N, C-alpha and C positions, 0 to 999 in steps of 0.2 A: 334694177336701180340705175339712176342717172350717173353717167360718167362725169367725174369732176377732176380738176387739177388745182393744186394749191401752190402758190408762190410765196416765198418768205424773204423779205428784205431784212437780213440779220444785222444786229448791232451788239454793242457791249452790254448795255443795260436793258434794252427793249428790242423786240422784233415786231415787224408788221406783216400780217398774213392776209392774203387775198385769195379767195376761192372762186373759180369760174367753171362754167359748164362747157359743152362742146361748141356752143355758139359764141363764147367769149363773154357771156353775161355774168356779172359779179353776183355771187350768192352770199359772200361774207367778206367783210373787211374789218380787221380788228388789230389793235395794238396790244401786245402782251408783254409783261415783264419777263426777263430772263430768269425765271424761277420755275422750279419743277412743278409745283402745284398748278400754276397758271398754264404751263405748257401742256400738262396732262388734260386740263379742262379744254384747251384749244383743240387738241387731237380728238377728244371725244365729240366736240361740237362739229368738227369738220367731217368726221366719219358718219355722223348722223345725217349729213346733207346728201350723201350718195356714195357711190363706189369710187374711191380715190385711185385714179390711174397712176399718178405720180405726184410727188412733191418736188419742188425746185427751190434751191437755196443758193445764195451768192457768197457764202462763207463756208469753207470746208474745215475750219478749226477755230481756235481762239474763242471768241464770244459765241460762236455757233456750236461749240462742241457739245454742250449739254442738250440742246435741242436735237442735234443729230443723233445723239445716243438715245434719247427718248423715242424718236421716230423709228430708229432701227430696232430697238427693243420691242416695239409694237408691230414689227414685220412690215413696215411701210417701205415702198420703193422710192428712193430718194436720189435726185439728180443734182449735180453741181454745175452751175453756170457762172463763170467768172464775172466779177463786177465790171471789168472792162467790156465784156460782151453785152452786159445789160446797158451800159452807158451808150454803146454804139447802136444797139437795137432801139433805144428810146428815140432816136432821130426819126424813126419810121412811124412813130405814134403821134397822135394829135396833141398839140399843146406844147409850149416851151417850158412850162413850169416843171420843177422837180420836187417830188414829195416821196416819203417812204411808201405811202399807199400806191402811188403811180409806179414806183420801182417794183413793188411786190406784184402788181397786176401784170407788168411786163414780164417778170420772171415766170408767173403762172402761164401766160400766153406762150412764151418761148418754150416752156416745158411741154406745152400741148402740141406745138407744131414741129419742134426740132427732133431729129432722130440721132444726132451725133453728140449728145451730152454725156458726160461721164457719170456713171452711177457711183454713189458712195456706199461702201460696205462696212460692216463691223471690222474695225482694225485689229490686227494681231497685236497682242500685248507687247511682244518683243519689238515689233516694228514701231509701235507708238513710243516705247522707251527710247529707241534709237533716234527717233525724230526729236524728242525732247532733249536728249543729251547732245546730239550734233548741233542743235540750235543753240544750246547753252555754250558749247565750245566755240561756236562762231561768234557769239556775243563777247566771250572772254577774249578771243583773239582780236576782235575789233577794238575792245577796250585797251588791250596791250599796245596795239599799233598807235592809238591816239596818245596814250601815256608816253610811249617812247618818243613820239614826235614832239610832245611838250617838253620832255626831258632834253632832247637835242636842242630845242629852241632856247631854253634857259641856260644850258651849259655853253652854247655858242655865244651867248651874250656876255659871259664873264671869262670864258676860257676857250676861245675858238681853236687854239692849237691842240688841246686835248680832245675836243669833240671830233676833230678830223681823224685822230688816230684810234678812236674807240669804236668797236662794233657793239652797239648796245643791245643786240639780240643775243649776245653771249653772257654767261654768268659772271665771268671774271671782271669785266668793266663795270658791271652793276655793283658788285661787291666793293670795288675800288671807290665808286662814287658815294657809297654809304659811309665811307670814312674820310675821304679827301675830295674836296671839290674845287679848291682854289690853287693857283700857282704857288703862293707863299707857303701854304700848308704842305704841299708836296716837296718843295725845296727844303723845308725844315726837316722833313722825315728822311730824305736822302734815299738813294737806291737800295742800300743794304737793309735799312730798317723797313722800308716799304715792301721789299721782297719777303722779309720774315713775316710781316703783318699779313700779306696775301697768302703765304704758304700755310700759316696757321688757320686760315679760313678755307682751306682745300681748293684754292684756285689753281687751275692747270697752267703750267709754265709761268709761274709768278715773276721770275726774273725778267723775262721778256716784257711783260706788262709794266713792271716797275721802271725799266729802262726807258720805255716809250713815254711814260708819264713824267719822269724827271726831265727828259729831253724837252718835252713840251713846256714844262714849268720854267726851265732855264731860258726858253725863248720868249717869255713874257714876264716883264718886271713891273708892268703898269697895273694898278688896281682900278677897276672901273667903278663908277657910282652904283650903289645898291648891291655890292658884291656879297656882303654878309647875308642879307635876306635871300638873295637869289641862291646862294650856296645852301641855305636851309631848304629851299624849295627843291633844289636838285637832289638833296639827300632824301627828302620825302618821296619824290617821284621815283627814285631808284628803288626804294623799298616797295613802292606800289607795283612796279614792274616785276620785281622778284616774287611778290605775293601772287600776282597774276600768273606767272610761270608755274608756280606750285599748284594753283587751282587748275590750270590747263592740264598739267601732268596727272592730277587726280581724275579729271573727267576723261582723259585718254584711257586710263586703266578701266574705268567703268564702261566706256564704249567698246573697248576690245573684248572685255569679258562677255558682254551681251552679244556682240557680233559673232563671236566664236560659237554661240549656241544656235545661230540661225542655220536653217537647213541648206542654204546656198553658200555658206561662208567658205567652204573648201573650194568650191567651183570658182567663186569670184576671186579669191586670193591666188588661185593658180595662174591667173592672167598676169604677165609681167607688168610691173608698174602699179599694181593695185594691192595695197596693204589693208590692215584692219580699219584705219580711219577713212580712207577713200571708199572701201567696201561698205562701211556703215552709212556713208553719205549716199551711196548708190541705193541701198535698201530704203533709206529714209525718203529719197526722192521718188522712187518707183513704187513704194509700198511693199516691196519684196515679192510681188506677184506679177509674173510675166504674162498672165492671162489677159491683162489689159493691153498688151502689145502683140497683136496677131502677126506682126512681121518685124524684121530688123529695121525696115524703112520707117515704120511708125515710131519705134524707139529712137531712131536717129533724129526724126523730126521733133520729138518731144525734148530731146537733149540739145537741139539747136546746132547740130553738127552737119546737117544736110541743108543745102541751099533751097530757097523757095522760088518758084517760078513767078515771073511778072510779065506775062504775055498779053498783048492786046492788038487786035487787028492783024496787020501784016508783020508785026514784031513777034518773033518766037525765039525760044531758047534764051530768053533774058532771065538770068538767075540773080538773086540778091540774098543778102543775109536775112534770116528770118527775124521777126519781131516778137513773136509769141512762142516762148519756149521756157524750159526750166533752167534758170541760171545755175542753180546748184548742180544739176546733172551735167550741164556743159562743163562746169569746172572739174567734175570728177573725170570725165573722158579726156579733157584737154591736159590736165595735170598728169594723169596716168600715162598719156601718150608721151609727154616730155620725159618722164622718168624712164619709160620703156626704151627710149632712144639710147639711153646710157647703159641699160642693163640687158637688152634683148637684141641679138644679132638680126633677127628677122625685121624688127621694127626699124633698126638702124638702116638696113638696106632699103626698105620702103621709103624712109625719109630721104635718104641720099638720092634715090631715083626721082622723087618729086622735085628735089632741089635742082637736079640735072635737067629736068624738064622746064626749068625757069620759074618755078614757084618760089615765092618769098617764104621766109622761115615760118611765119604764122600760118600761111596757107598750107605748107607741107605738114605741119603738126595737125591742123584741122583735118586734112585728108587722111592722115594716119589714125586720128581719133574716129573718123567715120568708118574706116576699115575695122577698127577694133570693136565698134558697136556690133558689126556683123558677127564677129567671132564670139563675143561674150553672149549675145543673144542665142546663138546656136549651141553654145556650151550649156546654158541654162535650160534650153529646150530639151537637150539630150541627157542632161544630168551627168555630164562627164567633165573632167578637169582638162585644162589646156595642155597640149602637147605640140612641140614645134612641127612634128610630122603627123598630120591628121590620120585617123584610123582608116584602113582600107576595107570597104564593104565587098565581100566575096559574092560572086554571082551564084545564083541558085543552081 
């Protein structure tokens, strides 16, 4: 049978599929709805054209999830080519226009000629759940940051003295703002009454918070225009932040429960600085399978903690920050490196040595993150937990 390659330009509601042979000739070009019935019909029609060597797709999740599941369930070999790579490759093809059919044809041709594309496999249910939950937590954390910023802006507009003294990432100040938002209201309550009110709502160190609030209120006797309405907005935003904190706590429990069930959980959390949340992010970013990373260098490159070469002509040894890498995975290694500096003597000594060599703080932390990639990769390869003193292999 004729060898053929299929390229799919995936979308939310529709996909476009182009099939080519070994000469690049188009055998099929079709737009299909993101519906199981139409997708099954497409797979059958493509298989009838010849022996499919590989399918290429530019979307690894989201709108392409159903199509990917259909193809993998039918035993098809599926390769992922990022949309950015498709866009750059399009410059080498004839014509300036951009259509779904042209993109699908480029994907098919790139699938035919390239040997470095990442294959898509049936995902582990536990890994998929961690991807969904960590994504949900990231969305909630972003919403909380935006809401806190809005809260600060409105509070600063009517009561700047109180805004300066409150850390709105803590529970106590949020509870305070659900009851008192203006200088006049806090002055009327007074220190003793405000302390009692905060203590009844389980606020930690209510007396200190009450003193700060009253001092700020005594320093402002002027009422600004729109204070009443702005106070209502502050009250509402404080409740929103509290609700988001509760949702994040619930998601954290779900993430930890599922992460603990993963086969690599004990190994990953044995590394200083990595807990259940960062460990879950690591599994979600890598798929929980180290077979895709044949060396620590490849994992470091994917995480963006290894410099990329930019040599040309007589210029050599020119390194720069990589542009294509997993931001999520870089955050895992960078954050865990920061934490390990405080809790691990070996990490602290490595960081101090890099600082003594003249590196800036961020450079030293990135160097530590790069070193920790080597350690974690080796631990996962060997299936053993971290130990400050590596095991000694006895000679035969």
